[in-house]
FIFI-191100 format. One record per residue: chain; residue number from 1; residue in one letter; x, y, z of N, C-alpha, C in turn. Coordinates in nm, 3 decimals. Atoms other than C-alpha are relative to their C-alpha. Layout:
   mol   seq   type        nu        nv        nw       cau       cav       caw        cu        cv        cw
     A   NUM      A         X         Y         Z         X         Y         Z         X         Y         Z
...
***
This chain:
   mol   seq   type        nu        nv        nw       cau       cav       caw        cu        cv        cw
     A     1      M    -0.050     0.081    -0.132     7.974     5.362    -6.644     0.045    -0.172    -0.007
     A     2      R    -0.049     0.138     0.068     8.188     5.045    -6.748    -0.052    -0.073     0.131
     A     3      N     0.014     0.160    -0.088     8.064     4.714    -6.558     0.136    -0.021     0.056
     A     4      V    -0.121     0.095    -0.054     8.333     4.571    -6.308    -0.047    -0.093     0.046
     A     5      S     0.020     0.159    -0.048     8.353     4.220    -6.307     0.061    -0.059     0.098
     A     6      H    -0.038     0.061    -0.105     8.401     4.031    -6.024     0.014    -0.131     0.017
     A     7      S    -0.029     0.117     0.093     8.381     3.683    -6.160     0.122    -0.067    -0.051
     A     8      I    -0.152     0.053     0.058     8.647     3.433    -6.238     0.035     0.018    -0.139
     A     9      V     0.001    -0.019     0.144     8.529     3.400    -6.618    -0.099     0.081    -0.072
     A    10      K     0.084    -0.146     0.040     8.325     3.736    -6.619    -0.190    -0.070    -0.029
     A    11      E     0.145     0.063    -0.006     7.998     3.489    -6.568    -0.077     0.127     0.019
     A    12      D     0.073    -0.078    -0.024     7.853     3.818    -6.430    -0.025     0.124    -0.127
     A    13      I     0.021    -0.100     0.066     7.881     4.046    -6.735    -0.065    -0.097    -0.077
     A    14      L     0.106     0.064     0.063     7.754     3.781    -6.950    -0.171    -0.006     0.071
     A    15      L     0.134    -0.029    -0.073     7.445     3.776    -6.678    -0.084     0.136    -0.020
     A    16      A     0.039    -0.163     0.031     7.438     4.156    -6.698    -0.097     0.035    -0.143
     A    17      R     0.043    -0.033     0.118     7.359     4.152    -7.071    -0.094    -0.077    -0.042
     A    18      V     0.101     0.085     0.010     7.161     3.848    -7.082    -0.162     0.059     0.055
     A    19      L     0.111    -0.040    -0.075     6.915     3.968    -6.821     0.006     0.169     0.050
     A    20      R    -0.004    -0.143     0.017     6.947     4.332    -6.909    -0.106     0.120     0.039
     A    21      E     0.153    -0.049    -0.013     6.564     4.392    -6.876    -0.054     0.021     0.127
     A    22      V     0.047    -0.010    -0.132     6.501     4.310    -6.531     0.028     0.062     0.089
     A    23      P    -0.027    -0.092    -0.065     6.450     4.577    -6.311     0.055    -0.050     0.120
     A    24      A    -0.050     0.057    -0.150     6.655     4.562    -6.007    -0.090    -0.010     0.110
     A    25      E     0.084     0.034    -0.127     6.381     4.581    -5.764    -0.049    -0.155     0.008
     A    26      E     0.045     0.123     0.019     6.258     4.244    -5.905     0.131    -0.094    -0.011
     A    27      G    -0.118     0.125     0.033     6.603     4.094    -5.973     0.030    -0.161     0.099
     A    28      F     0.001     0.101    -0.116     6.667     3.742    -5.763     0.094    -0.133    -0.078
     A    29      Y    -0.102     0.071     0.028     6.925     3.531    -5.781     0.031    -0.141     0.145
     A    30      I    -0.010     0.078    -0.077     7.021     3.189    -5.627     0.136    -0.054    -0.047
     A    31      D    -0.112     0.039     0.000     7.374     3.104    -5.552     0.050    -0.143     0.046
     A    32      V    -0.053     0.102    -0.071     7.507     2.743    -5.446     0.178    -0.013     0.002
     A    33      G    -0.167    -0.009    -0.004     7.863     2.733    -5.333     0.042     0.162    -0.019
     A    34      A    -0.053    -0.150     0.016     7.880     3.141    -5.265     0.142     0.048     0.016
     A    35      N    -0.145    -0.056    -0.048     8.204     3.153    -5.107     0.003     0.178     0.040
     A    36      D    -0.081    -0.189    -0.032     8.368     3.532    -5.074    -0.133     0.063    -0.069
     A    37      P     0.113    -0.084     0.089     8.068     3.764    -5.140     0.062     0.093    -0.062
     A    38      D    -0.067    -0.100     0.117     8.325     3.994    -5.330     0.094    -0.042    -0.103
     A    39      I    -0.111     0.001     0.101     8.611     3.840    -5.491    -0.035    -0.153    -0.051
     A    40      D     0.046     0.149     0.122     8.506     3.562    -5.794    -0.107     0.021     0.041
     A    41      S     0.175     0.019    -0.008     8.162     3.648    -5.679    -0.092     0.059    -0.138
     A    42      V     0.065    -0.033     0.162     7.939     3.574    -6.010    -0.149     0.131     0.066
     A    43      T     0.122    -0.084     0.002     7.603     3.782    -5.802     0.019     0.120     0.096
     A    44      K    -0.038    -0.099    -0.086     7.822     4.063    -5.627    -0.069     0.133    -0.064
     A    45      L     0.039    -0.076     0.077     7.747     4.281    -5.931    -0.151     0.039    -0.022
     A    46      F     0.133     0.020     0.013     7.396     4.223    -5.919    -0.060     0.028     0.139
     A    47      Y     0.055    -0.102    -0.135     7.366     4.318    -5.540     0.031     0.141    -0.029
     A    48      D    -0.004    -0.150    -0.041     7.532     4.637    -5.569    -0.066     0.074    -0.119
     A    49      R     0.127    -0.077     0.155     7.293     4.724    -5.890    -0.184    -0.007     0.115
     A    50      G     0.091    -0.023    -0.037     7.024     4.650    -5.622    -0.084    -0.152     0.022
     A    51      W     0.039     0.165     0.018     6.938     4.282    -5.684    -0.048    -0.076     0.150
     A    52      R    -0.078     0.019    -0.086     6.915     4.050    -5.410    -0.060    -0.171     0.017
     A    53      G     0.027     0.177     0.015     6.875     3.651    -5.331     0.054    -0.088     0.095
     A    54      I     0.003     0.080    -0.088     6.943     3.333    -5.166     0.190    -0.047    -0.023
     A    55      N    -0.086     0.044    -0.005     7.342     3.238    -5.079     0.023    -0.088     0.067
     A    56      I    -0.066     0.102    -0.110     7.438     2.916    -4.961     0.158    -0.048    -0.029
     A    57      E    -0.103    -0.008    -0.015     7.755     2.845    -4.818     0.011    -0.127     0.136
     A    58      P     0.019     0.029    -0.115     7.828     2.553    -4.618     0.163     0.065     0.095
     A    59      S    -0.127    -0.044    -0.099     8.180     2.690    -4.496    -0.031     0.107     0.110
     A    60      P     0.059    -0.118    -0.082     8.111     2.874    -4.159     0.109     0.116     0.014
     A    61      H    -0.093    -0.134     0.036     8.396     3.135    -4.263    -0.066     0.052    -0.111
     A    62      W     0.033    -0.065     0.097     8.263     3.193    -4.580    -0.142     0.095    -0.001
     A    63      W     0.132    -0.031    -0.034     7.909     3.207    -4.465     0.008     0.114     0.137
     A    64      R    -0.024    -0.146    -0.082     8.009     3.486    -4.199     0.002     0.088    -0.068
     A    65      R    -0.067    -0.149     0.105     8.164     3.699    -4.442    -0.154     0.018    -0.035
     A    66      L     0.080    -0.034     0.062     7.847     3.675    -4.651    -0.130     0.080     0.093
     A    67      E     0.062    -0.002    -0.105     7.636     3.716    -4.319     0.025     0.182     0.038
     A    68      E    -0.044    -0.145    -0.016     7.827     4.084    -4.290    -0.036     0.083    -0.066
     A    69      V     0.019    -0.093     0.113     7.778     4.210    -4.602    -0.115     0.007    -0.074
     A    70      R     0.132    -0.001     0.102     7.501     4.065    -4.759    -0.123     0.009     0.065
     A    71      T     0.110     0.008    -0.090     7.219     4.190    -4.555    -0.115     0.004    -0.063
     A    72      R     0.146     0.032     0.033     6.936     4.196    -4.804     0.000    -0.111    -0.023
     A    73      D     0.022     0.151     0.079     7.005     3.826    -4.899    -0.024    -0.089     0.124
     A    74      F     0.005     0.086    -0.132     6.921     3.529    -4.715     0.140    -0.128    -0.003
     A    75      N    -0.097     0.076    -0.010     7.245     3.353    -4.632    -0.009    -0.100     0.071
     A    76      L     0.009     0.150    -0.036     7.250     2.973    -4.595     0.101    -0.044     0.059
     A    77      N    -0.127     0.082    -0.021     7.494     2.775    -4.401    -0.030    -0.121     0.017
     A    78      V    -0.008     0.150    -0.019     7.431     2.444    -4.517     0.053    -0.013    -0.138
     A    79      A    -0.063     0.078     0.142     7.530     2.216    -4.823    -0.118    -0.015    -0.032
     A    80      I     0.102     0.055     0.074     7.267     2.136    -5.055     0.035    -0.108    -0.079
     A    81      S     0.005     0.125     0.038     7.214     1.769    -5.168    -0.112    -0.067    -0.063
     A    82      D     0.151     0.075     0.050     6.934     1.536    -5.290    -0.074    -0.059     0.144
     A    83      Q     0.005     0.041    -0.150     6.912     1.443    -4.897    -0.037     0.050     0.100
     A    84      R    -0.003    -0.105    -0.085     6.811     1.612    -4.624     0.084    -0.110     0.121
     A    85      G    -0.064     0.067    -0.104     7.058     1.492    -4.312     0.090     0.117     0.036
     A    86      T    -0.113    -0.094    -0.055     7.415     1.584    -4.208     0.129    -0.105    -0.116
     A    87      A    -0.103     0.065     0.032     7.739     1.512    -4.398     0.142     0.091    -0.008
     A    88      L    -0.098    -0.060    -0.066     8.108     1.604    -4.366     0.070     0.108    -0.144
     A    89      L    -0.077    -0.100     0.090     8.280     1.912    -4.529     0.067    -0.024    -0.019
     A    90      Y    -0.134    -0.027    -0.055     8.626     1.906    -4.589     0.038     0.165    -0.023
     A    91      D     0.020    -0.197    -0.033     8.627     2.307    -4.529     0.188     0.016    -0.015
     A    92      H    -0.150    -0.111    -0.003     8.945     2.521    -4.657    -0.028     0.149    -0.029
     A    93      P     0.051    -0.158    -0.057     8.858     2.864    -4.525     0.097     0.101    -0.084
     A    94      Q    -0.067    -0.091     0.056     9.124     3.031    -4.696    -0.011     0.044    -0.158
     A    95      G     0.027     0.013     0.142     8.979     2.934    -5.036    -0.107    -0.066    -0.077
     A    96      G     0.142     0.060     0.046     8.714     2.780    -5.241     0.011    -0.130    -0.057
     A    97      L     0.002     0.110     0.045     8.815     2.457    -5.302    -0.064    -0.097     0.110
     A    98      G     0.034     0.066    -0.065     8.627     2.312    -4.995    -0.106    -0.135    -0.048
     A    99      T     0.082     0.074     0.044     8.421     2.016    -5.086    -0.071    -0.138     0.098
     A   100      L     0.020     0.118    -0.036     8.199     1.704    -4.999     0.032    -0.116    -0.006
     A   101      L    -0.027     0.096     0.007     8.366     1.443    -5.148     0.148     0.009     0.050
     A   102      E    -0.122     0.012    -0.015     8.650     1.296    -4.988     0.103    -0.037    -0.081
     A   103      S    -0.114     0.011     0.036     8.824     1.154    -5.239     0.054     0.151    -0.088
     A   104      L    -0.022    -0.124     0.062     8.851     1.507    -5.421     0.070     0.093     0.092
     A   105      A    -0.086    -0.056    -0.134     8.992     1.634    -5.042     0.144    -0.066    -0.016
     A   106      Q    -0.143     0.120    -0.048     9.277     1.355    -5.052     0.049     0.046    -0.142
     A   107      R    -0.040    -0.037     0.101     9.337     1.484    -5.441     0.070     0.140     0.035
     A   108      H    -0.106    -0.172    -0.031     9.415     1.855    -5.333     0.121    -0.039     0.102
     A   109      A    -0.148    -0.004    -0.120     9.621     1.720    -5.024     0.126    -0.046    -0.051
     A   110      D    -0.109     0.039     0.040     9.802     1.531    -5.234     0.078     0.061    -0.150
     A   111      R     0.005    -0.051     0.114     9.823     1.711    -5.565     0.079     0.185     0.019
     A   112      L     0.026    -0.131    -0.036     9.792     2.082    -5.383     0.161     0.027     0.144
     A   113      G    -0.008    -0.011    -0.113     9.893     2.013    -5.064    -0.060     0.099     0.152
     A   114      L     0.067    -0.061    -0.061     9.623     2.151    -4.950    -0.062    -0.075     0.174
     A   115      V     0.026     0.011    -0.154     9.540     2.131    -4.563    -0.227     0.003     0.035
     A   116      T     0.137    -0.017     0.014     9.132     2.047    -4.515    -0.067     0.007     0.192
     A   117      H     0.006    -0.039    -0.108     8.946     2.100    -4.207    -0.170    -0.107     0.013
     A   118      P     0.137     0.075     0.003     8.651     1.825    -4.175    -0.102     0.040     0.097
     A   119      T     0.053    -0.080    -0.079     8.372     1.971    -4.052    -0.192    -0.046    -0.013
     A   120      D     0.125     0.091    -0.006     7.990     1.812    -4.003    -0.133     0.142    -0.070
     A   121      V     0.068    -0.098     0.033     7.725     2.040    -4.185    -0.164    -0.067    -0.048
     A   122      V     0.128     0.042     0.083     7.353     2.049    -4.276    -0.018    -0.056    -0.135
     A   123      T     0.039    -0.065     0.149     7.237     1.930    -4.586    -0.163    -0.004     0.000
     A   124      M     0.151     0.031     0.054     6.911     1.953    -4.776    -0.010     0.036    -0.151
     A   125      P     0.045     0.010     0.171     6.732     1.952    -5.132    -0.006     0.130    -0.033
     A   126      L     0.080    -0.149     0.027     6.737     2.278    -5.307    -0.144     0.032    -0.003
     A   127      S     0.164    -0.003     0.006     6.355     2.234    -5.358    -0.018     0.080     0.127
     A   128      D     0.065    -0.026    -0.120     6.296     2.276    -4.988     0.058     0.144     0.045
     A   129      V    -0.019    -0.186    -0.013     6.505     2.622    -4.976    -0.053     0.048    -0.103
     A   130      I     0.075    -0.092     0.089     6.319     2.744    -5.273    -0.114     0.005     0.046
     A   131      R     0.123     0.033    -0.069     5.987     2.642    -5.108     0.012     0.122     0.134
     A   132      K     0.012    -0.076    -0.154     6.084     2.848    -4.794     0.035     0.147    -0.029
     A   133      Y    -0.052    -0.129     0.011     6.299     3.152    -4.937    -0.049     0.070    -0.102
     A   134      S    -0.001    -0.008     0.112     6.222     3.191    -5.289    -0.080     0.118    -0.019
     A   135      P     0.114    -0.029     0.078     5.974     3.428    -5.485    -0.017    -0.085    -0.115
     A   136      K     0.048     0.127     0.089     5.802     3.264    -5.738     0.095     0.004    -0.152
     A   137      V    -0.062    -0.014     0.118     6.056     3.419    -6.040     0.163    -0.022     0.023
     A   138      V    -0.138     0.012     0.016     6.415     3.303    -6.007     0.075     0.064    -0.126
     A   139      H    -0.080     0.004     0.147     6.639     3.483    -6.273     0.124    -0.085    -0.056
     A   140      F    -0.138     0.102     0.006     6.951     3.284    -6.242     0.026    -0.088     0.119
     A   141      L    -0.042     0.077    -0.106     7.081     2.999    -6.056     0.129    -0.055    -0.050
     A   142      K    -0.096     0.002     0.005     7.441     2.957    -6.032     0.021    -0.132     0.128
     A   143      V    -0.040     0.084    -0.060     7.583     2.620    -5.917     0.155    -0.016     0.005
     A   144      D    -0.176     0.006     0.046     8.010     2.571    -5.850    -0.022    -0.067     0.139
     A   145      V    -0.031     0.105    -0.152     8.008     2.301    -5.524     0.107    -0.120    -0.025
     A   146      E    -0.161     0.113     0.001     8.367     2.110    -5.620    -0.071    -0.126     0.000
     A   147      G     0.014     0.127     0.014     8.232     1.822    -5.754    -0.153    -0.079     0.012
     A   148      F     0.112     0.022    -0.039     7.887     1.789    -5.614    -0.126     0.047    -0.084
     A   149      E     0.103    -0.070     0.068     7.667     1.941    -5.887    -0.121    -0.118    -0.020
     A   150      E     0.099     0.084     0.063     7.515     1.623    -5.990    -0.101    -0.027     0.151
     A   151      R     0.125    -0.041    -0.116     7.339     1.606    -5.632    -0.021     0.088     0.036
     A   152      V     0.065    -0.135    -0.039     7.265     1.934    -5.584    -0.135    -0.011    -0.116
     A   153      L     0.107     0.023     0.106     7.060     1.906    -5.949    -0.121    -0.126     0.045
     A   154      R     0.108     0.069    -0.032     6.915     1.607    -5.815    -0.124     0.014     0.074
     A   155      G     0.068    -0.114    -0.074     6.766     1.825    -5.542    -0.076     0.045    -0.031
     A   156      M     0.093    -0.164     0.063     6.574     2.057    -5.757    -0.089    -0.056    -0.060
     A   157      D     0.142     0.036    -0.001     6.261     2.027    -5.837    -0.037     0.147    -0.161
     A   158      F     0.002    -0.121     0.103     6.234     2.236    -6.213    -0.124     0.027    -0.058
     A   159      A     0.093    -0.021     0.033     5.880     2.161    -6.277    -0.076     0.138     0.093
     A   160      E     0.061    -0.116    -0.103     5.833     2.380    -5.954     0.067     0.145     0.010
     A   161      C    -0.015    -0.099     0.010     6.048     2.603    -5.973     0.154     0.037    -0.209
     A   162      R    -0.075     0.020     0.099     6.237     2.736    -6.317     0.095     0.174    -0.035
     A   163      P    -0.098    -0.108     0.022     6.522     2.986    -6.310     0.034     0.038    -0.169
     A   164      W    -0.048    -0.037     0.133     6.568     3.168    -6.630     0.146    -0.065    -0.082
     A   165      V    -0.131     0.033     0.071     6.939     3.107    -6.676     0.040    -0.093     0.116
     A   166      L    -0.040     0.107    -0.059     7.117     2.824    -6.532     0.196    -0.001    -0.026
     A   167      C    -0.100    -0.006     0.014     7.503     2.845    -6.472     0.104    -0.134     0.080
     A   168      I    -0.016     0.162    -0.091     7.643     2.496    -6.346     0.177    -0.037    -0.048
     A   169      E    -0.153     0.042     0.034     8.017     2.430    -6.320    -0.007    -0.128    -0.057
     A   170      A    -0.012     0.129     0.088     8.118     2.138    -6.574     0.149    -0.074    -0.032
     A   171      T    -0.098     0.056     0.032     8.457     2.082    -6.540     0.099    -0.059     0.147
     A   172      E    -0.091     0.027    -0.107     8.691     1.914    -6.268     0.056     0.132     0.077
     A   173      P    -0.049    -0.089    -0.054     8.814     2.136    -5.992     0.147    -0.027    -0.028
     A   174      N    -0.124    -0.016     0.051     9.157     2.272    -6.111     0.068    -0.087    -0.131
     A   175      M    -0.010     0.064     0.145     9.131     2.044    -6.429    -0.078     0.017    -0.093
     A   176      L     0.110    -0.090     0.128     8.970     2.261    -6.687    -0.048    -0.115    -0.127
     A   177      H     0.026     0.099     0.145     9.042     1.959    -6.977    -0.097    -0.103     0.075
     A   178      V     0.088     0.095    -0.021     8.790     1.713    -6.776    -0.143     0.038     0.067
     A   179      S     0.142    -0.033    -0.015     8.434     1.793    -6.825    -0.100    -0.111     0.117
     A   180      T     0.087     0.095    -0.118     8.195     1.656    -6.574    -0.180     0.018    -0.041
     A   181      H     0.148    -0.010     0.030     7.846     1.729    -6.725    -0.036    -0.126    -0.055
     A   182      E     0.039     0.153     0.076     7.798     1.398    -6.894    -0.115    -0.039     0.123
     A   183      R     0.030     0.036    -0.092     7.716     1.303    -6.535    -0.170     0.038     0.060
     A   184      W     0.179    -0.038    -0.038     7.356     1.561    -6.504    -0.047     0.071    -0.112
     A   185      E     0.100    -0.044     0.102     7.315     1.717    -6.818    -0.153    -0.065    -0.040
     A   186      S     0.186     0.093     0.044     7.006     1.473    -6.920    -0.072     0.050     0.089
     A   187      M     0.086    -0.019    -0.128     6.844     1.597    -6.576    -0.044     0.112    -0.083
     A   188      L     0.035    -0.111     0.070     6.838     1.939    -6.754    -0.068     0.019    -0.074
     A   189      L     0.041     0.036     0.117     6.780     1.884    -7.084    -0.167    -0.062     0.015
     A   190      S     0.152     0.062    -0.041     6.459     1.654    -6.990    -0.088     0.091     0.092
     A   191      S     0.079    -0.086    -0.059     6.363     1.911    -6.781    -0.022     0.133    -0.086
     A   192      G     0.059    -0.103     0.091     6.318     2.176    -7.031     0.059     0.088    -0.037
     A   193      Y    -0.103    -0.086     0.006     6.643     2.361    -7.046     0.090    -0.022    -0.119
     A   194      H    -0.051    -0.035     0.159     6.822     2.458    -7.385     0.156    -0.018     0.040
     A   195      F    -0.159    -0.032    -0.009     7.218     2.414    -7.366     0.039     0.152    -0.076
     A   196      A    -0.015    -0.139     0.034     7.305     2.773    -7.436     0.203     0.017    -0.062
     A   197      Q    -0.132     0.009     0.039     7.722     2.792    -7.432     0.102    -0.089     0.103
     A   198      F    -0.107     0.040    -0.110     8.020     2.647    -7.257     0.112     0.111     0.002
     A   199      D    -0.043    -0.092    -0.023     8.245     2.904    -7.102     0.177    -0.023     0.031
     A   200      S    -0.168     0.049    -0.020     8.552     2.717    -7.036     0.041    -0.042     0.130
     A   201      V     0.024     0.070    -0.160     8.451     2.620    -6.666    -0.158    -0.033    -0.005
     A   202      N     0.186     0.044    -0.014     8.050     2.628    -6.666    -0.034     0.000    -0.138
     A   203      R     0.088     0.011     0.123     7.780     2.520    -6.899    -0.088     0.068     0.029
     A   204      W     0.093    -0.065    -0.027     7.515     2.747    -6.967    -0.183    -0.070    -0.090
     A   205      Y     0.121     0.057     0.066     7.126     2.660    -7.015    -0.121     0.114     0.023
     A   206      L     0.095    -0.135    -0.019     6.841     2.889    -7.060    -0.149    -0.075    -0.025
     A   207      A     0.125     0.039    -0.026     6.441     2.782    -6.992    -0.012    -0.018    -0.130
     A   208      D     0.030     0.006     0.142     6.302     2.662    -7.309    -0.070     0.108    -0.007
     A   209      E     0.087    -0.158    -0.002     6.035     2.983    -7.250     0.045     0.108    -0.005
     A   210      K    -0.068    -0.109     0.027     6.303     3.200    -7.257     0.146    -0.033    -0.075
     A   211      R    -0.117     0.018     0.116     6.515     3.060    -7.540    -0.011     0.101    -0.098
     A   212      D    -0.020    -0.154     0.040     6.485     3.427    -7.691     0.101     0.066     0.031
     A   213      L    -0.145    -0.091    -0.124     6.768     3.515    -7.442     0.111    -0.041    -0.107
     A   214      L    -0.108     0.047     0.064     6.993     3.308    -7.667     0.082     0.079    -0.060
     A   215      V    -0.082    -0.077     0.086     7.079     3.561    -7.900     0.141     0.111     0.093
     A   216      R    -0.040    -0.073    -0.089     7.212     3.752    -7.599     0.125    -0.053     0.013
     A   217      F    -0.156     0.068    -0.022     7.529     3.490    -7.533     0.098     0.048    -0.082
     A   218      A    -0.131     0.006     0.072     7.849     3.496    -7.646     0.024     0.116    -0.064
     A   219      N    -0.004    -0.096     0.056     7.931     3.840    -7.704     0.118     0.092     0.053
     A   220      V    -0.145    -0.013    -0.050     8.290     3.964    -7.717     0.042     0.189     0.019
     A   221      V     0.008    -0.117     0.021     8.209     4.388    -7.714    -0.076     0.051     0.157
     A   222      D     0.049    -0.080    -0.113     8.115     4.429    -7.357     0.091     0.088     0.047
     A   223      D    -0.142    -0.120    -0.056     8.285     4.737    -7.189    -0.028    -0.055     0.121
     A   224      Y    -0.053     0.079    -0.152     8.395     4.575    -6.856     0.138     0.007     0.032
     A   225      V    -0.142     0.040    -0.116     8.721     4.568    -6.606    -0.042    -0.071     0.095
     A   226      S    -0.039     0.072    -0.097     8.826     4.315    -6.405    -0.006     0.053     0.137
     A   227      Y    -0.043    -0.024    -0.107     8.780     4.362    -6.028     0.136     0.008     0.017
     A   228      H    -0.089     0.019    -0.005     9.117     4.262    -6.009     0.043     0.127    -0.015
     A   229      Y    -0.060    -0.116     0.126     9.249     4.563    -6.239    -0.055     0.071     0.084
     A   230      V     0.004    -0.157    -0.071     9.020     4.839    -6.026     0.088    -0.050     0.114
     A   231      K    -0.124     0.007    -0.120     9.200     4.695    -5.693     0.117     0.073    -0.007
     A   232      E    -0.119    -0.054     0.014     9.520     4.727    -5.860     0.019     0.125     0.005
     A   233      I     0.008    -0.162     0.047     9.473     5.069    -5.987    -0.011     0.062     0.147
     A   234      R     0.083    -0.072    -0.112     9.311     5.161    -5.619     0.150     0.021     0.063
     A   235      R    -0.198    -0.022    -0.081     9.704     5.022    -5.441     0.060     0.095    -0.083
     A   236      L    -0.101    -0.075     0.068     9.878     5.175    -5.683    -0.021     0.215     0.030
     A   237      R     0.055    -0.167    -0.008     9.670     5.574    -5.640     0.040     0.014     0.142
     A   238      N    -0.008     0.022    -0.159     9.700     5.480    -5.244     0.175     0.005    -0.008
     A   239      Y    -0.160     0.035    -0.032    10.089     5.430    -5.287     0.068     0.145    -0.075
     A   240      V    -0.040    -0.122     0.060    10.110     5.738    -5.512    -0.007     0.140     0.074
     A   241      A     0.037    -0.076    -0.094     9.914     5.927    -5.262     0.134     0.026     0.135
     A   242      E    -0.142     0.002    -0.149    10.192     5.816    -4.951     0.132     0.076    -0.051
     A   243      L    -0.148    -0.044     0.031    10.476     5.904    -5.181    -0.007     0.139    -0.006
     A   244      Q     0.028    -0.121     0.038    10.354     6.255    -5.279    -0.011     0.087     0.189
     A   245      T     0.006    -0.042    -0.150    10.266     6.284    -4.863     0.118     0.034     0.062
     A   246      T    -0.139     0.031    -0.074    10.638     6.169    -4.770     0.057     0.133    -0.073
     A   247      L    -0.084    -0.034     0.060    10.773     6.396    -5.024    -0.033     0.198     0.000
     A   248      A     0.036    -0.170    -0.026    10.585     6.732    -4.931     0.051    -0.012     0.161
     A   249      E    -0.065    -0.023    -0.147    10.701     6.676    -4.559     0.168    -0.020     0.005
     A   250      L    -0.112    -0.039     0.028    11.018     6.642    -4.712     0.058     0.124    -0.053
     A   251      R    -0.080    -0.132     0.032    11.058     6.948    -4.863    -0.039     0.121     0.112
     A   252      R     0.024    -0.066    -0.091    10.907     7.121    -4.557     0.111    -0.028     0.119
     A   253      N    -0.043     0.002    -0.082    11.124     7.004    -4.351     0.206     0.052    -0.060
***
């Protein structure tokens, strides 16, 4: 059966290949900036296979959606930073562009006409979350926090917890030609992580002790289809079924 990709640039397909030997009952992920549990989700493919993990989402709207459908997961309505406290989230419930950066929220307003809703959120370091909720082995960590990646990574103790694979958004939101990894990559390299590839949005890293998995990156022969394609096929099939029903009724009359 072909895999269905739910993520934006097929991150889930790459992860499925790299981590193909991990038993589903042992698989564990951490998703910082989880957003919608289905659409553009890096973790849905794994959840459907029986994995579990931690979804961290400061937007109350998206956190409630996660709570509804990700019943095996830990779903946390907090923001990850390098400090414990509170912060102002410029929330955008209709999309994935909510941010903790006022300057970025203003740029979205100026360029996209995006209306945000400032909301107070609790902040905590990622290490605090891991100590409370995570098992010993984390197979992948994904970070997509609209410009706040550096602060997230500063709050992570990679000596204490070593996810096998890191997927970190490395471009400015809505500006793919502007890279951001120069601000934080040195932290990963000095923590024993090896750069694997760049997929036009994210930079990928492997823990040094898992560098044997590097040969599984950058494969163009994966057998998969996009979730958006599957969704459109379902819509068309439903439409055809409705037409057939209408035609049958007309013939009876």
